[in-house]
VMD Tcl script that builds the backbone (N, CA, C; Angstrom):
set m [mol new atoms 216]
animate dup $m
set s [atomselect $m all]
$s set {name element resname resid chain x y z} {
  {N N UNK 1 A -11.658 28.017 -19.876}
  {CA C UNK 1 A -10.500 27.403 -19.245}
  {C C UNK 1 A -10.656 27.363 -17.728}
  {N N UNK 2 A -11.262 28.389 -17.181}
  {CA C UNK 2 A -11.463 28.455 -15.735}
  {C C UNK 2 A -12.338 27.295 -15.255}
  {N N UNK 3 A -13.328 26.943 -16.042}
  {CA C UNK 3 A -14.224 25.839 -15.690}
  {C C UNK 3 A -13.467 24.507 -15.640}
  {N N UNK 4 A -12.558 24.315 -16.573}
  {CA C UNK 4 A -11.768 23.075 -16.616}
  {C C UNK 4 A -10.855 22.991 -15.396}
  {N N UNK 5 A -10.240 24.103 -15.032}
  {CA C UNK 5 A -9.355 24.121 -13.864}
  {C C UNK 5 A -10.144 23.823 -12.595}
  {N N UNK 6 A -11.326 24.431 -12.454}
  {CA C UNK 6 A -12.154 24.178 -11.272}
  {C C UNK 6 A -12.604 22.718 -11.215}
  {N N UNK 7 A -12.955 22.143 -12.345}
  {CA C UNK 7 A -13.356 20.740 -12.388}
  {C C UNK 7 A -12.188 19.835 -11.999}
  {N N UNK 8 A -10.998 20.170 -12.484}
  {CA C UNK 8 A -9.806 19.393 -12.145}
  {C C UNK 8 A -9.515 19.462 -10.645}
  {N N UNK 9 A -9.594 20.646 -10.067}
  {CA C UNK 9 A -9.347 20.802 -8.635}
  {C C UNK 9 A -10.401 20.070 -7.804}
  {N N UNK 10 A -11.629 20.080 -8.264}
  {CA C UNK 10 A -12.690 19.343 -7.580}
  {C C UNK 10 A -12.420 17.834 -7.640}
  {N N UNK 11 A -11.955 17.354 -8.768}
  {CA C UNK 11 A -11.617 15.936 -8.905}
  {C C UNK 11 A -10.461 15.553 -7.988}
  {N N UNK 12 A -9.467 16.417 -7.885}
  {CA C UNK 12 A -8.354 16.150 -6.968}
  {C C UNK 12 A -8.830 16.075 -5.525}
  {N N UNK 13 A -9.756 16.950 -5.145}
  {CA C UNK 13 A -10.303 16.919 -3.786}
  {C C UNK 13 A -11.046 15.604 -3.539}
  {N N UNK 14 A -11.761 15.133 -4.543}
  {CA C UNK 14 A -12.480 13.861 -4.403}
  {C C UNK 14 A -11.504 12.705 -4.230}
  {N N UNK 15 A -10.427 12.672 -5.015}
  {CA C UNK 15 A -9.435 11.600 -4.886}
  {C C UNK 15 A -8.750 11.642 -3.526}
  {N N UNK 16 A -8.487 12.869 -3.020}
  {CA C UNK 16 A -7.888 12.996 -1.682}
  {C C UNK 16 A -8.839 12.446 -0.621}
  {N N UNK 17 A -10.122 12.748 -0.765}
  {CA C UNK 17 A -11.115 12.229 0.175}
  {C C UNK 17 A -11.149 10.700 0.135}
  {N N UNK 18 A -11.116 10.138 -1.059}
  {CA C UNK 18 A -11.147 8.684 -1.200}
  {C C UNK 18 A -9.936 8.036 -0.538}
  {N N UNK 19 A -8.770 8.582 -0.778}
  {CA C UNK 19 A -7.548 7.959 -0.266}
  {C C UNK 19 A -7.463 8.087 1.257}
  {N N UNK 20 A -8.103 9.108 1.825}
  {CA C UNK 20 A -8.054 9.295 3.272}
  {C C UNK 20 A -9.124 8.516 4.021}
  {N N UNK 21 A -10.286 8.327 3.417}
  {CA C UNK 21 A -11.404 7.818 4.198}
  {C C UNK 21 A -11.948 6.461 3.766}
  {N N UNK 22 A -11.701 6.033 2.564}
  {CA C UNK 22 A -12.276 4.779 2.073}
  {C C UNK 22 A -11.249 3.651 2.155}
  {N N UNK 23 A -11.527 2.671 2.994}
  {CA C UNK 23 A -10.589 1.552 3.180}
  {C C UNK 23 A -10.408 0.734 1.905}
  {N N UNK 24 A -11.505 0.493 1.189}
  {CA C UNK 24 A -11.395 -0.290 -0.050}
  {C C UNK 24 A -10.527 0.440 -1.069}
  {N N UNK 25 A -10.687 1.741 -1.163}
  {CA C UNK 25 A -9.877 2.519 -2.099}
  {C C UNK 25 A -8.405 2.500 -1.682}
  {N N UNK 26 A -8.149 2.550 -0.393}
  {CA C UNK 26 A -6.768 2.489 0.097}
  {C C UNK 26 A -6.117 1.161 -0.269}
  {N N UNK 27 A -6.871 0.077 -0.132}
  {CA C UNK 27 A -6.340 -1.236 -0.486}
  {C C UNK 27 A -6.062 -1.332 -1.982}
  {N N UNK 28 A -6.966 -0.784 -2.782}
  {CA C UNK 28 A -6.777 -0.849 -4.229}
  {C C UNK 28 A -5.647 0.069 -4.691}
  {N N UNK 29 A -5.454 1.189 -4.007}
  {CA C UNK 29 A -4.318 2.063 -4.325}
  {C C UNK 29 A -2.998 1.369 -3.969}
  {N N UNK 30 A -2.999 0.619 -2.873}
  {CA C UNK 30 A -1.805 -0.148 -2.507}
  {C C UNK 30 A -1.539 -1.237 -3.544}
  {N N UNK 31 A -2.605 -1.853 -4.035}
  {CA C UNK 31 A -2.463 -2.849 -5.098}
  {C C UNK 31 A -1.835 -2.223 -6.341}
  {N N UNK 32 A -2.264 -1.019 -6.683}
  {CA C UNK 32 A -1.678 -0.326 -7.837}
  {C C UNK 32 A -0.197 -0.039 -7.604}
  {N N UNK 33 A 0.135 0.380 -6.394}
  {CA C UNK 33 A 1.540 0.668 -6.078}
  {C C UNK 33 A 2.413 -0.577 -6.207}
  {N N UNK 34 A 1.854 -1.728 -5.884}
  {CA C UNK 34 A 2.599 -2.985 -6.026}
  {C C UNK 34 A 2.604 -3.441 -7.482}
  {N N UNK 35 A 1.483 -3.254 -8.165}
  {CA C UNK 35 A 1.353 -3.752 -9.535}
  {C C UNK 35 A 2.212 -2.984 -10.531}
  {N N UNK 36 A 2.433 -1.689 -10.290}
  {CA C UNK 36 A 3.222 -0.904 -11.246}
  {C C UNK 36 A 4.628 -1.476 -11.457}
  {N N UNK 37 A 5.432 -1.629 -10.409}
  {CA C UNK 37 A 6.773 -2.183 -10.664}
  {C C UNK 37 A 6.769 -3.698 -10.909}
  {N N UNK 38 A 5.925 -4.427 -10.190}
  {CA C UNK 38 A 5.913 -5.879 -10.328}
  {C C UNK 38 A 5.416 -6.301 -11.709}
  {N N UNK 39 A 4.419 -5.600 -12.213}
  {CA C UNK 39 A 3.884 -5.903 -13.534}
  {C C UNK 39 A 4.904 -5.721 -14.639}
  {N N UNK 40 A 5.819 -4.801 -14.443}
  {CA C UNK 40 A 6.860 -4.557 -15.440}
  {C C UNK 40 A 7.718 -5.809 -15.652}
  {N N UNK 41 A 7.946 -6.539 -14.562}
  {CA C UNK 41 A 8.775 -7.740 -14.658}
  {C C UNK 41 A 7.974 -8.986 -15.038}
  {N N UNK 42 A 6.706 -9.011 -14.685}
  {CA C UNK 42 A 5.893 -10.196 -14.946}
  {C C UNK 42 A 5.256 -10.206 -16.334}
  {N N UNK 43 A 4.947 -9.038 -16.855}
  {CA C UNK 43 A 4.261 -8.979 -18.153}
  {C C UNK 43 A 5.245 -9.316 -19.276}
  {N N UNK 44 A 4.837 -10.190 -20.190}
  {CA C UNK 44 A 5.749 -10.571 -21.274}
  {C C UNK 44 A 5.953 -9.484 -22.331}
  {N N UNK 45 A 4.990 -8.570 -22.454}
  {CA C UNK 45 A 5.149 -7.481 -23.427}
  {C C UNK 45 A 4.416 -6.242 -22.926}
  {N N UNK 46 A 4.571 -5.145 -23.658}
  {CA C UNK 46 A 3.990 -3.867 -23.245}
  {C C UNK 46 A 2.470 -3.918 -23.219}
  {N N UNK 47 A 1.877 -4.639 -24.133}
  {CA C UNK 47 A 0.414 -4.732 -24.188}
  {C C UNK 47 A -0.130 -5.382 -22.918}
  {N N UNK 48 A 0.511 -6.426 -22.465}
  {CA C UNK 48 A 0.081 -7.107 -21.244}
  {C C UNK 48 A 0.245 -6.204 -20.029}
  {N N UNK 49 A 1.320 -5.453 -19.995}
  {CA C UNK 49 A 1.552 -4.523 -18.890}
  {C C UNK 49 A 0.470 -3.454 -18.855}
  {N N UNK 50 A 0.144 -2.903 -20.002}
  {CA C UNK 50 A -0.897 -1.874 -20.076}
  {C C UNK 50 A -2.245 -2.442 -19.643}
  {N N UNK 51 A -2.537 -3.659 -20.046}
  {CA C UNK 51 A -3.802 -4.277 -19.644}
  {C C UNK 51 A -3.842 -4.536 -18.138}
  {N N UNK 52 A -2.733 -4.949 -17.564}
  {CA C UNK 52 A -2.658 -5.182 -16.131}
  {C C UNK 52 A -2.905 -3.890 -15.355}
  {N N UNK 53 A -2.183 -2.850 -15.697}
  {CA C UNK 53 A -2.315 -1.576 -14.995}
  {C C UNK 53 A -3.678 -0.953 -15.283}
  {N N UNK 54 A -4.155 -1.098 -16.497}
  {CA C UNK 54 A -5.469 -0.565 -16.850}
  {C C UNK 54 A -6.582 -1.203 -16.046}
  {N N UNK 55 A -6.479 -2.493 -15.798}
  {CA C UNK 55 A -7.523 -3.166 -15.008}
  {C C UNK 55 A -7.517 -2.676 -13.562}
  {N N UNK 56 A -6.351 -2.421 -13.001}
  {CA C UNK 56 A -6.285 -1.904 -11.633}
  {C C UNK 56 A -6.824 -0.471 -11.593}
  {N N UNK 57 A -6.506 0.332 -12.600}
  {CA C UNK 57 A -7.045 1.692 -12.664}
  {C C UNK 57 A -8.560 1.682 -12.823}
  {N N UNK 58 A -9.065 0.742 -13.586}
  {CA C UNK 58 A -10.514 0.613 -13.749}
  {C C UNK 58 A -11.177 0.276 -12.412}
  {N N UNK 59 A -10.550 -0.557 -11.614}
  {CA C UNK 59 A -11.074 -0.875 -10.288}
  {C C UNK 59 A -11.131 0.382 -9.428}
  {N N UNK 60 A -10.094 1.214 -9.493}
  {CA C UNK 60 A -10.085 2.461 -8.726}
  {C C UNK 60 A -11.203 3.398 -9.174}
  {N N UNK 61 A -11.423 3.484 -10.460}
  {CA C UNK 61 A -12.475 4.353 -10.988}
  {C C UNK 61 A -13.849 3.863 -10.536}
  {N N UNK 62 A -14.074 2.569 -10.616}
  {CA C UNK 62 A -15.359 2.008 -10.189}
  {C C UNK 62 A -15.566 2.226 -8.693}
  {N N UNK 63 A -14.536 2.098 -7.906}
  {CA C UNK 63 A -14.648 2.352 -6.468}
  {C C UNK 63 A -15.017 3.812 -6.206}
  {N N UNK 64 A -14.449 4.717 -6.975}
  {CA C UNK 64 A -14.811 6.138 -6.846}
  {C C UNK 64 A -16.269 6.374 -7.205}
  {N N UNK 65 A -16.725 5.742 -8.270}
  {CA C UNK 65 A -18.135 5.868 -8.651}
  {C C UNK 65 A -19.048 5.271 -7.579}
  {N N UNK 66 A -18.663 4.135 -7.030}
  {CA C UNK 66 A -19.441 3.499 -5.970}
  {C C UNK 66 A -19.553 4.407 -4.749}
  {N N UNK 67 A -18.467 5.037 -4.368}
  {CA C UNK 67 A -18.485 5.947 -3.220}
  {C C UNK 67 A -19.377 7.146 -3.505}
  {N N UNK 68 A -19.328 7.650 -4.733}
  {CA C UNK 68 A -20.191 8.770 -5.106}
  {C C UNK 68 A -21.667 8.401 -5.040}
  {N N UNK 69 A -22.004 7.202 -5.479}
  {CA C UNK 69 A -23.385 6.748 -5.411}
  {C C UNK 69 A -23.828 6.578 -3.956}
  {N N UNK 70 A -22.947 6.023 -3.132}
  {CA C UNK 70 A -23.275 5.865 -1.713}
  {C C UNK 70 A -23.478 7.204 -1.034}
  {N N UNK 71 A -22.677 8.203 -1.407}
  {CA C UNK 71 A -22.792 9.526 -0.806}
  {C C UNK 71 A -24.077 10.235 -1.223}
  {N N UNK 72 A -24.532 9.934 -2.441}
  {CA C UNK 72 A -25.760 10.581 -2.929}
  {C C UNK 72 A -26.954 9.957 -2.251}
}
mol reanalyze $m
mol bondsrecalc $m
mol representation Tube
mol addrep $m
């Protein structure tokens, strides 16, 4: 259990670093903040809403992976 907690805390530190220092990640996080409430009104059903938010989350994940590769 201790290993899982340490991994989680390390992941949180990485996300904090991304949100503070990466401009592309900041823009995509702002997009997510806009898409969450706006998508609720624009999506015709729950499936479409989940796909909309999921695609924005996927962009954030890929940006995190890209930053990790650049750092390595």
